[in-house]
C-alpha positions in Angstrom: -16.5 -18.7 34.8 -13.7 -17.0 36.6 -13.1 -13.4 35.5 -9.9 -11.6 36.4 -9.4 -7.9 35.5 -5.9 -7.2 34.2 -4.0 -4.1 35.2 -5.8 -2.4 32.3 -9.3 -1.4 33.4 -12.0 -3.2 31.5 -9.7 -5.8 30.1 -10.5 -9.3 31.5 -9.0 -12.8 31.5 -11.9 -15.2 31.4 -11.5 -18.8 32.5 -14.4 -21.2 31.9 -15.5 -23.9 34.2 -14.5 -27.1 32.4 -16.3 -30.4 32.9 -14.2 -33.4 32.0 -14.9 -37.1 32.1 -14.0 -40.2 30.1 -15.8 -38.8 27.0 -13.8 -35.6 26.9 -14.8 -32.2 28.1 -17.6 -29.6 28.0 -17.5 -25.8 28.8 -19.5 -22.7 28.0 -17.4 -20.6 25.7 -19.8 -17.7 25.8 -22.6 -16.8 28.1 -24.1 -13.3 27.5 -25.5 -12.9 31.0 -22.3 -13.9 32.8 -20.2 -11.6 30.6 -22.7 -8.8 31.3 -22.3 -9.4 35.1 -18.5 -9.2 34.8 -18.5 -6.1 32.6 -21.5 -4.2 34.0 -22.9 -3.9 30.5 -24.0 -6.2 27.7 -21.8 -6.1 24.6 -23.6 -7.0 21.4 -21.4 -9.1 19.3 -22.1 -8.7 15.6 -19.2 -10.4 13.8 -17.1 -13.5 14.4 -13.6 -13.9 12.9 -11.2 -16.8 12.7 -7.6 -17.1 11.5 -5.1 -19.9 11.2 -1.4 -19.1 11.4 1.9 -21.0 11.7 4.7 -20.7 14.3 6.3 -17.2 14.4 3.4 -15.3 12.9 2.8 -12.0 14.6 -0.5 -10.2 13.8 -1.0 -6.7 15.0 -1.0 -4.3 16.6 -4.4 -3.3 15.2 -7.6 -1.4 16.1 -10.6 0.3 14.7 -11.6 3.6 16.1 -14.4 6.2 16.1 -17.9 4.9 15.2 -16.3 1.6 14.2 -14.3 1.0 17.4 -14.5 -2.7 18.4 -14.4 -4.6 21.7 -13.3 -8.2 21.2 -13.6 -11.5 23.0 -10.7 -13.7 21.8 -9.8 -17.3 22.3 -7.7 -20.1 20.7 -9.3 -23.2 19.2 -6.0 -24.9 18.4 -2.5 -24.3 19.5 -0.9 -21.5 21.7 -0.6 -17.8 21.2 0.6 -14.8 23.2 -2.3 -12.3 23.1 -1.5 -8.7 23.6 -3.7 -5.7 24.4 -2.3 -2.1 24.6 -4.4 0.6 26.2 -4.6 3.7 23.9 -7.6 5.4 25.6 -6.3 9.0 25.8 -7.6 9.7 29.3 -6.7 6.3 30.8 -4.2 6.0 33.7 -2.7 3.0 31.9 -2.3 4.7 28.5 0.5 3.0 26.6 0.6 0.0 28.9 0.1 -3.5 27.7 -0.9 -7.0 28.9 0.2 -10.3 27.4 -1.7 -13.5 28.1 -1.0 -17.0 26.9 -4.2 -18.3 25.3 -4.3 -22.0 24.2 -6.6 -24.8 23.3 -5.5 -26.5 26.5 -6.0 -23.7 29.0 -9.2 -22.4 27.2 -8.7 -18.9 28.6 -10.2 -16.0 26.8 -9.4 -12.3 26.8 -12.0 -9.6 26.7 -10.5 -6.4 25.1 -12.6 -3.3 25.4 -12.8 -0.5 22.8 -9.9 1.8 22.8 -7.1 -0.9 22.7 -4.6 -2.0 20.1 -4.6 -5.8 19.8 -2.2 -8.4 18.4 -1.0 -11.9 19.0 2.0 -14.2 18.2 1.8 -17.9 17.4 4.1 -19.9 19.7 2.9 -23.4 18.7 3.4 -25.1 15.4 0.1 -23.6 14.2 -2.8 -21.9 15.9 -6.5 -21.3 15.1 -7.6 -18.0 16.6 -11.2 -17.0 17.1 -12.7 -13.7 18.1 -16.1 -12.0 18.5 -16.4 -8.3 17.7 -19.1 -5.9 18.9 -18.8 -3.8 15.7 -18.3 -4.6 12.0 -15.1 -4.1 10.1 -14.5 -0.7 8.4 -11.2 -0.2 6.5 -11.2 3.6 6.9 -11.4 3.2 10.7 -8.2 1.1 10.9 -5.3 2.2 12.9 -2.2 0.4 14.2 1.3 0.4 15.6 4.4 -1.5 14.5 4.4 -4.8 16.6 8.1 -4.5 17.4 8.0 -0.9 18.6 10.7 -0.8 21.3 8.8 1.8 23.4 6.1 -0.8 24.0 8.6 -3.5 24.9 6.3 -6.5 24.1 7.8 -9.9 24.5 6.2 -11.9 21.6 8.2 -15.0 22.7 9.5 -15.5 19.1 13.2 -15.2 18.2 13.7 -12.3 15.8 14.9 -14.6 13.0 11.7 -16.7 13.2 9.2 -13.8 13.2 6.7 -13.6 10.3 5.1 -10.2 10.1 3.0 -8.8 7.2 4.3 -5.9 5.1 1.4 -3.8 6.3 2.4 -4.4 10.0 6.1 -3.8 9.3 5.1 -0.4 7.7 2.9 0.6 10.7 3.7 3.8 12.6 5.7 3.9 15.8 3.9 4.2 19.1 5.4 7.7 19.6 3.8 8.8 16.3 0.4 7.1 17.1 -2.6 9.4 17.2 -6.2 8.5 17.1 -7.7 9.8 13.8 -11.2 10.5 15.3 
């Protein structure tokens, strides 16, 4: 596995070693010890989530905070997405900065997103199946988020405006300038 830290400290692009032959391919999608070696600590994943979405869907920008903050290890099982992480750790040198990585069933890249980040993705293929591991369970009262089209974040979701499909909840989310951690 090749691990590359993004410009956001603690946020890593992970690329597996893929073994291919006439039968197809094989790769380790998760290895606890290797991830621990990269991160310097061992995350304990307690929940797996999976979603399926069509072209143009934008999900995010979401997070959980306080006692229910989550680190995530995300990947795509089918299709292509633009995966986005935004650093909202108050003392971080990269507060308010984001990274966007294309994850696909073909490139098999993963993104590790530490606690203290907003997260979202857009579907740039006909459909996509998105999978992620979380190191903490879901808690509705700990949710926080920012409008995915907030101009101060300047995220290129790679979807034309007329093709974007965004939930009512995300369209009503606060601006980044109004964003405050609750806890």
